[in-house]
VOPAGU-2260 file (C-alpha; in pm, 1 decimal, decimal comma):
REM VOPAGU-2260
SITE   aa  ch    i         X         Y         Z
SITE  MET   A    0  -13701,7    7880,9   -2948,4
SITE  LYS   A    1  -13755,3    7660,9   -3254,9
SITE  GLU   A    2  -13574,0    7373,5   -3083,1
SITE  ALA   A    3  -13798,5    7396,9   -2774,9
SITE  SER   A    4  -14106,4    7413,2   -2995,6
SITE  ALA   A    5  -13993,6    7106,7   -3188,4
SITE  ARG   A    6  -13955,9    6907,2   -2868,5
SITE  ARG   A    7  -14299,6    7000,5   -2743,4
SITE  PRO   A    8  -14560,3    6729,5   -2818,7
SITE  SER   A    9  -14867,7    6826,8   -3016,8
SITE  TRP   A   10  -15194,3    6913,2   -2841,8
SITE  LEU   A   11  -15349,6    6610,1   -3010,7
SITE  LYS   A   12  -15090,6    6381,2   -2853,8
SITE  LEU   A   13  -15122,3    6540,2   -2509,2
SITE  TYR   A   14  -15500,7    6529,9   -2493,8
SITE  SER   A   15  -15508,5    6181,9   -2645,5
SITE  LEU   A   16  -15284,3    6066,2   -2362,6
SITE  LEU   A   17  -15506,3    6240,6   -2108,2
SITE  GLY   A   18  -15807,3    6071,6   -2265,4
SITE  LEU   A   19  -15635,5    5733,7   -2225,5
SITE  MET   A   20  -15552,4    5818,5   -1864,3
SITE  VAL   A   21  -15916,2    5894,8   -1782,0
SITE  PHE   A   22  -16029,7    5581,2   -1964,3
SITE  PHE   A   23  -15780,6    5360,3   -1775,7
SITE  TRP   A   24  -15881,7    5511,8   -1441,5
SITE  SER   A   25  -16252,0    5476,6   -1519,9
SITE  LEU   A   26  -16216,3    5119,4   -1642,6
SITE  ASN   A   27  -16035,1    5031,8   -1319,7
SITE  PHE   A   28  -16366,8    5040,8   -1130,3
SITE  VAL   A   29  -16511,9    4776,2   -1363,1
SITE  ILE   A   30  -16193,0    4567,7   -1370,8
SITE  ALA   A   31  -16177,2    4569,2    -990,6
SITE  LYS   A   32  -16537,5    4444,7    -975,2
SITE  ALA   A   33  -16436,0    4153,8   -1199,7
SITE  ALA   A   34  -16133,9    4072,6    -981,1
SITE  LEU   A   35  -16350,6    4081,0    -667,6
SITE  ARG   A   36  -16553,9    3789,0    -800,9
SITE  GLU   A   37  -16255,2    3561,5    -732,3
SITE  PHE   A   38  -16033,7    3744,5    -481,2
SITE  PRO   A   39  -16134,0    3853,2    -127,3
SITE  PRO   A   40  -16114,4    4236,2     -98,3
SITE  LEU   A   41  -15829,2    4248,6     154,5
SITE  LEU   A   42  -15615,5    3994,3     -30,9
SITE  LEU   A   43  -15678,9    4176,7    -358,2
SITE  SER   A   44  -15559,6    4501,5    -196,8
SITE  CYS   A   45  -15239,0    4336,0     -76,0
SITE  LEU   A   46  -15163,0    4174,2    -410,9
SITE  ARG   A   47  -15233,8    4489,8    -609,8
SITE  THR   A   48  -15007,3    4700,7    -386,9
SITE  SER   A   49  -14719,2    4452,4    -406,3
SITE  LEU   A   50  -14743,1    4423,6    -784,7
SITE  ALA   A   51  -14766,4    4801,3    -828,5
SITE  ALA   A   52  -14450,3    4841,2    -617,6
SITE  LEU   A   53  -14270,6    4598,0    -848,7
SITE  PHE   A   54  -14401,3    4770,0   -1163,5
SITE  ILE   A   55  -14299,3    5121,7   -1055,9
SITE  LEU   A   56  -13947,6    5022,2    -943,6
SITE  PRO   A   57  -13796,3    5004,4   -1297,2
SITE  VAL   A   58  -13939,2    5350,9   -1369,5
SITE  TYR   A   59  -13772,5    5487,8   -1055,8
SITE  LEU   A   60  -13438,3    5322,8   -1136,4
SITE  TRP   A   61  -13447,9    5453,2   -1493,7
SITE  LYS   A   62  -13536,7    5810,1   -1391,5
SITE  SER   A   63  -13279,8    5824,4   -1110,8
SITE  ARG   A   64  -12985,6    5679,0   -1304,1
SITE  GLY   A   65  -12681,1    5903,5   -1289,3
SITE  LYS   A   66  -12851,3    6151,5   -1054,8
SITE  PRO   A   67  -12665,7    6246,1    -735,5
SITE  GLY   A   68  -12823,6    6226,9    -393,2
SITE  GLY   A   69  -13164,2    6070,8    -338,5
SITE  TRP   A   70  -13367,7    5993,4     -32,1
SITE  THR   A   71  -13191,2    5924,7     294,5
SITE  ARG   A   72  -13269,4    5734,1     612,5
SITE  ALA   A   73  -13403,0    6055,4     766,5
SITE  ASP   A   74  -13670,5    6072,3     496,0
SITE  VAL   A   75  -13799,6    5720,9     563,5
SITE  PRO   A   76  -14054,1    5805,0     839,8
SITE  ALA   A   77  -14231,3    6069,2     630,3
SITE  LEU   A   78  -14225,6    5858,5     313,8
SITE  ALA   A   79  -14344,3    5553,0     507,1
SITE  MET   A   80  -14641,0    5742,7     650,3
SITE  LEU   A   81  -14733,5    5852,2     297,9
SITE  GLY   A   82  -14719,8    5489,0     193,7
SITE  ILE   A   83  -14943,0    5378,9     480,5
SITE  PHE   A   84  -15210,4    5639,0     409,0
SITE  GLY   A   85  -15181,3    5696,7      34,8
SITE  VAL   A   86  -15126,3    5334,2     -65,7
SITE  ALA   A   87  -15203,1    5070,6     200,5
SITE  LEU   A   88  -15512,8    5221,9     363,2
SITE  ASN   A   89  -15624,4    5378,6      35,5
SITE  GLN   A   90  -15629,1    5040,5    -138,6
SITE  ILE   A   91  -15798,7    4860,4     150,7
SITE  PHE   A   92  -16078,4    5117,3     173,3
SITE  PHE   A   93  -16122,9    5146,6    -204,4
SITE  VAL   A   94  -16141,7    4775,0    -280,8
SITE  SER   A   95  -16349,4    4693,2      28,0
SITE  GLY   A   96  -16590,0    4977,2     -49,8
SITE  LEU   A   97  -16621,3    4885,4    -416,0
SITE  ASN   A   98  -16706,3    4531,6    -308,7
SITE  ARG   A   99  -17010,5    4670,2    -124,4
SITE  THR   A  100  -17136,4    4934,8    -363,9
SITE  SER   A  101  -17186,2    5004,8    -732,9
SITE  VAL   A  102  -16933,8    5137,5    -982,1
SITE  GLY   A  103  -17133,0    5459,2   -1028,0
SITE  HIS   A  104  -17154,0    5531,7    -655,9
SITE  SER   A  105  -16787,7    5455,5    -592,8
SITE  ALA   A  106  -16675,8    5671,6    -886,3
SITE  PHE   A  107  -16868,5    5973,9    -759,7
SITE  MET   A  108  -16742,1    5917,1    -403,5
SITE  ILE   A  109  -16384,3    5923,8    -534,5
SITE  GLY   A  110  -16481,0    6238,7    -725,1
SITE  LEU   A  111  -16511,0    6414,0    -386,6
SITE  THR   A  112  -16136,5    6380,4    -321,6
SITE  PRO   A  113  -16052,5    6737,9    -438,7
SITE  VAL   A  114  -16291,6    6876,0    -177,2
SITE  MET   A  115  -16117,9    6676,6      96,7
SITE  VAL   A  116  -15778,3    6793,2     -30,6
SITE  LEU   A  117  -15902,1    7151,6      -7,2
SITE  LEU   A  118  -16032,9    7105,9     348,8
SITE  LEU   A  119  -15708,9    6945,7     469,4
SITE  ALA   A  120  -15497,5    7209,1     294,4
SITE  ALA   A  121  -15708,9    7484,4     454,3
SITE  ALA   A  122  -15661,8    7323,9     797,7
SITE  ARG   A  123  -15285,1    7345,9     744,7
SITE  GLY   A  124  -15303,6    7704,5     623,6
SITE  LEU   A  125  -15212,4    7614,3     265,8
SITE  GLU   A  126  -15548,8    7718,4     117,8
SITE  LYS   A  127  -15818,6    7969,1     207,3
SITE  LEU   A  128  -16187,8    7894,5     233,3
SITE  ASN   A  129  -16440,9    8153,8     122,1
SITE  LEU   A  130  -16818,6    8159,5      98,1
SITE  LYS   A  131  -16814,7    8035,9    -261,4
SITE  ARG   A  132  -16599,0    7735,8    -178,7
SITE  LEU   A  133  -16807,3    7650,1     127,5
SITE  ALA   A  134  -17122,9    7670,6     -83,4
SITE  GLY   A  135  -16967,4    7432,5    -335,5
SITE  MET   A  136  -16888,0    7187,6     -56,6
SITE  GLY   A  137  -17246,5    7211,4      61,3
SITE  VAL   A  138  -17373,5    7128,3    -287,3
SITE  ALA   A  139  -17137,0    6827,7    -308,2
SITE  LEU   A  140  -17257,6    6706,4      31,4
SITE  ALA   A  141  -17616,1    6739,2     -88,6
SITE  GLY   A  142  -17520,0    6518,3    -382,2
SITE  VAL   A  143  -17393,4    6248,2    -145,2
SITE  THR   A  144  -17722,0    6268,9      44,4
SITE  VAL   A  145  -17923,5    6229,6    -276,4
SITE  LEU   A  146  -17711,2    5930,0    -379,3
SITE  ASN   A  147  -17785,7    5744,4     -58,1
SITE  LEU   A  148  -18137,8    5859,1      31,4
SITE  SER   A  149  -18302,9    5879,6    -309,6
SITE  PRO   A  150  -18591,7    5632,9    -364,6
SITE  ALA   A  151  -18431,8    5567,8    -706,8
SITE  LYS   A  152  -18111,6    5445,0    -547,3
SITE  SER   A  153  -17881,6    5227,8    -760,6
SITE  ALA   A  154  -17907,7    4851,3    -716,3
SITE  GLY   A  155  -17606,4    4704,4    -541,1
SITE  ALA   A  156  -17514,9    5035,6    -375,2
SITE  SER   A  157  -17493,5    5068,9       1,9
SITE  PRO   A  158  -17412,4    5349,6     248,1
SITE  SER   A  159  -17138,3    5135,9     406,8
SITE  GLY   A  160  -16972,0    5078,2      70,2
SITE  ASP   A  161  -16997,0    5447,0     -18,9
SITE  ALA   A  162  -16847,6    5538,8     319,9
SITE  LEU   A  163  -16550,0    5307,0     270,1
SITE  VAL   A  164  -16479,8    5451,1     -76,5
SITE  LEU   A  165  -16508,6    5799,4      73,6
SITE  LEU   A  166  -16245,6    5696,9     329,1
SITE  ALA   A  167  -16025,4    5588,0      37,6
SITE  GLY   A  168  -16059,8    5939,4    -101,7
SITE  LEU   A  169  -15973,0    6083,6     240,2
SITE  THR   A  170  -15656,3    5875,7     273,1
SITE  PHE   A  171  -15548,4    5986,9     -74,5
SITE  ALA   A  172  -15623,8    6348,4      20,1
SITE  LEU   A  173  -15398,4    6303,6     325,7
SITE  PHE   A  174  -15130,9    6164,8      93,5
SITE  THR   A  175  -15170,6    6457,8    -147,3
SITE  VAL   A  176  -15144,8    6727,3     121,0
SITE  GLY   A  177  -14876,3    6543,0     317,4
SITE  SER   A  178  -14658,0    6497,3      11,0
SITE  LYS   A  179  -14642,2    6871,5     -63,3
SITE  GLU   A  180  -14350,9    6922,1     175,7
SITE  VAL   A  181  -14175,3    6601,0      71,9
SITE  THR   A  182  -14192,6    6682,9    -300,4
SITE  LYS   A  183  -13995,7    7000,7    -232,4
SITE  ARG   A  184  -13697,2    6774,4    -159,3
SITE  HIS   A  185  -13774,0    6477,8    -383,4
SITE  ASP   A  186  -13933,6    6432,0    -722,2
SITE  SER   A  187  -14277,4    6274,7    -748,0
SITE  ILE   A  188  -14147,5    5942,4    -884,5
SITE  THR   A  189  -13925,2    5897,2    -579,1
SITE  VAL   A  190  -14211,6    5981,9    -343,1
SITE  ASN   A  191  -14453,1    5743,6    -513,6
SITE  THR   A  192  -14201,8    5460,4    -545,5
SITE  VAL   A  193  -14103,8    5467,8    -177,3
SITE  ALA   A  194  -14469,9    5509,2     -80,6
SITE  TYR   A  195  -14568,7    5200,4    -280,5
SITE  TRP   A  196  -14289,4    4994,0    -129,1
SITE  ALA   A  197  -14379,0    5114,3     221,2
SITE  GLY   A  198  -14743,8    5029,1     158,2
SITE  ALA   A  199  -14646,8    4686,6      23,9
SITE  ALA   A  200  -14429,8    4621,7     330,1
SITE  VAL   A  201  -14717,1    4710,3     564,5
SITE  LEU   A  202  -14961,3    4485,0     379,1
SITE  ALA   A  203  -14716,7    4195,5     323,9
SITE  PRO   A  204  -14787,8    4015,0     655,9
SITE  ILE   A  205  -15163,8    4040,6     594,2
SITE  GLY   A  206  -15116,8    3913,7     239,3
SITE  TRP   A  207  -14910,3    3614,7     355,5
SITE  TRP   A  208  -15166,4    3529,8     622,3
SITE  LEU   A  209  -15463,9    3554,1     386,5
SITE  GLY   A  210  -15282,8    3380,7     102,3
SITE  ALA   A  211  -15178,8    3079,9     312,6
SITE  GLY   A  212  -15516,1    2915,5     278,8
SITE  PHE   A  213  -15634,4    3074,5     -44,4
SITE  PRO   A  214  -15678,2    2846,7    -351,4
SITE  PHE   A  215  -15466,3    3044,4    -598,8
SITE  GLY   A  216  -15476,9    2752,3    -842,1
SITE  ALA   A  217  -15852,7    2797,3    -881,2
SITE  VAL   A  218  -15822,4    3162,2    -988,0
SITE  SER   A  219  -15901,3    3212,1   -1356,7
SITE  ALA   A  220  -15671,4    3378,0   -1608,0
SITE  LYS   A  221  -15931,7    3655,2   -1636,6
SITE  ALA   A  222  -15902,5    3738,1   -1266,2
SITE  TRP   A  223  -15520,7    3736,1   -1280,3
SITE  ALA   A  224  -15534,5    3969,7   -1580,4
SITE  ALA   A  225  -15768,3    4197,8   -1387,3
SITE  LEU   A  226  -15522,2    4208,0   -1096,3
SITE  ALA   A  227  -15232,6    4287,3   -1331,9
SITE  TYR   A  228  -15436,4    4566,9   -1490,4
SITE  MET   A  229  -15517,3    4719,1   -1149,5
SITE  ALA   A  230  -15149,8    4716,8   -1052,3
SITE  ALA   A  231  -15006,8    4844,8   -1381,8
SITE  PHE   A  232  -15245,9    5086,8   -1547,8
SITE  PRO   A  233  -15414,2    5306,3   -1282,1
SITE  SER   A  234  -15117,8    5279,0   -1045,0
SITE  VAL   A  235  -14822,5    5331,6   -1282,8
SITE  VAL   A  236  -14919,2    5408,5   -1644,0
SITE  CYS   A  237  -15181,2    5672,6   -1555,7
SITE  TYR   A  238  -14945,4    5829,4   -1305,5
SITE  LEU   A  239  -14673,2    5865,0   -1569,7
SITE  ILE   A  240  -14918,7    6018,0   -1818,8
SITE  PHE   A  241  -15043,2    6260,6   -1553,6
SITE  TYR   A  242  -14698,7    6395,8   -1468,4
SITE  TYR   A  243  -14589,7    6400,8   -1831,5
SITE  ALA   A  244  -14894,4    6612,5   -1916,6
SITE  LEU   A  245  -14819,7    6848,7   -1627,1
SITE  THR   A  246  -14485,2    6936,3   -1786,8
SITE  HIS   A  247  -14666,8    7075,1   -2092,4
SITE  ILE   A  248  -15018,9    7173,0   -1975,4
SITE  PRO   A  249  -15122,0    7392,8   -1677,7
SITE  ALA   A  250  -15236,3    7192,5   -1374,8
SITE  THR   A  251  -15582,2    7352,5   -1385,1
SITE  ARG   A  252  -15641,4    7214,1   -1734,6
SITE  VAL   A  253  -15511,0    6870,3   -1646,7
SITE  SER   A  254  -15734,7    6854,8   -1339,2
SITE  THR   A  255  -16048,1    6937,8   -1538,9
SITE  VAL   A  256  -16034,1    6603,0   -1719,8
SITE  SER   A  257  -16094,2    6433,1   -1383,5
SITE  TYR   A  258  -16457,3    6545,7   -1401,2
SITE  VAL   A  259  -16507,0    6302,5   -1688,9
SITE  GLN   A  260  -16394,0    6002,8   -1484,1
SITE  PRO   A  261  -16709,0    5945,8   -1269,2
SITE  LEU   A  262  -16931,1    5987,4   -1576,0
SITE  LEU   A  263  -16725,2    5748,3   -1788,5
SITE  ALA   A  264  -16695,1    5494,4   -1505,3
SITE  THR   A  265  -17074,9    5499,1   -1463,1
SITE  VAL   A  266  -17125,8    5443,3   -1836,1
SITE  LEU   A  267  -16872,6    5156,9   -1837,3
SITE  GLY   A  268  -17035,1    5001,2   -1531,5
SITE  SER   A  269  -17370,7    5009,9   -1708,0
SITE  ALA   A  270  -17237,8    4878,9   -2040,2
SITE  LEU   A  271  -17006,1    4606,7   -1909,2
SITE  LEU   A  272  -17165,0    4503,6   -1578,9
SITE  GLY   A  273  -17529,9    4582,3   -1646,1
SITE  GLU   A  274  -17555,0    4832,2   -1360,1
SITE  THR   A  275  -17868,6    5046,9   -1377,2
SITE  VAL   A  276  -17824,0    5423,2   -1411,6
SITE  THR   A  277  -18102,2    5558,8   -1191,6
SITE  GLY   A  278  -18240,7    5908,0   -1151,5
SITE  GLY   A  279  -18092,0    5925,5    -801,8
SITE  LEU   A  280  -17746,2    5840,9    -933,8
SITE  VAL   A  281  -17768,4    6103,8   -1207,8
SITE  ALA   A  282  -17902,4    6377,8    -977,5
SITE  GLY   A  283  -17663,1    6301,7    -692,2
SITE  GLY   A  284  -17366,9    6265,6    -925,4
SITE  MET   A  285  -17433,2    6594,1   -1100,1
SITE  LEU   A  286  -17463,2    6773,9    -765,3
SITE  ILE   A  287  -17130,8    6626,1    -652,2
SITE  LEU   A  288  -16949,8    6730,0    -970,6
SITE  ALA   A  289  -17104,1    7078,8    -960,1
SITE  GLY   A  290  -17007,5    7118,9    -596,2
SITE  VAL   A  291  -16650,0    7002,4    -654,0
SITE  TYR   A  292  -16618,0    7235,8    -952,3
SITE  VAL   A  293  -16738,1    7539,4    -756,7
SITE  SER   A  294  -16526,6    7461,6    -448,2
SITE  GLU   A  295  -16209,4    7431,0    -658,1
SITE  ARG   A  296  -16258,2    7776,8    -810,5
SITE  LEU   A  297  -16140,4    8081,5    -614,4
C-alpha cells in the first residue's frame, strides 16, 4: 500500500499537468490563426497531420517495446476509418472553419463535441437520453443560435466558419464513439498512432499537389514554429497528459477541465489577436457550456 502511494503523483502535479493541457489546447486556436496567415487552410491541415504522425510514432514504439501481439491486417479497415474521420476530415474542417471565423466562436463550437458524442452513442444504444439531457441539448443549441444571430456578433465570425468547426467536432465525435470497440482490443496509443498515419496517408496526395506550387521558401520561421506547435502540442503532448491523468483521476473530473478551454481560448484570442469579446459571444458561449454540462449529467 505504501509503495503504491509513493508511486502516485501528487494532486498538485496532476492538476498542474491538466492546466498545461488546457492551456496548450486553448492556445492552439490562436497559433493556428497565426499559421493561417502564411499557409492555405488545406495545405496546413495536410502538413499538420503528417508531422503529428511523425511525432507520435516514437511514443508508440517506446510504449509497445517488448509487448507481444499488436494490431493485425484485419484491424486496418477499422483503424483507417478512424483516421479518415478523426484525423483527416477533423483537421480539414477545423482549420478551414477557423480560417473563416473567430477564435471565440470556434472554441465554443468545439465545446459542443460532448453533446455530439452523446447523441451518436445514444443512436448506437451505448447511452440513454432523458428529458434532462434533451433539455441541456436544447440550451446548447440556443447558445449556437445566439452566437450567430445576435446583433452583437463577434467581428470576423461567420456562420459558414462556425458550421465547418462544428463539422470538425462531429468527425471527432464519430472517432470517439467508433473507437470504443477498437480500444477493447488495442490501447489508445496504438489506435491514435495508426489513425494519424492513416489520416496522413489520405491527405498525402492532396498535400503533394498543393505543395508543388507553394512558395515554402517565403514562409517565415514564425509560421513554421506555429505549424510545429500545432502538430506536437495539441496532437501529441496534450494527448499523453490526458491519458496519464486518467490513470490517476476519475474520467468525470478530467472531463470537467474541458469547460475551461473555450473561455481560455476566447481570452487568449482577445489578448493576442485583438478579437473583441462581445455580449453575443458571452451570452451564446455561456448557454453552450451550460447546455453541455447539463446534457452530460445523468
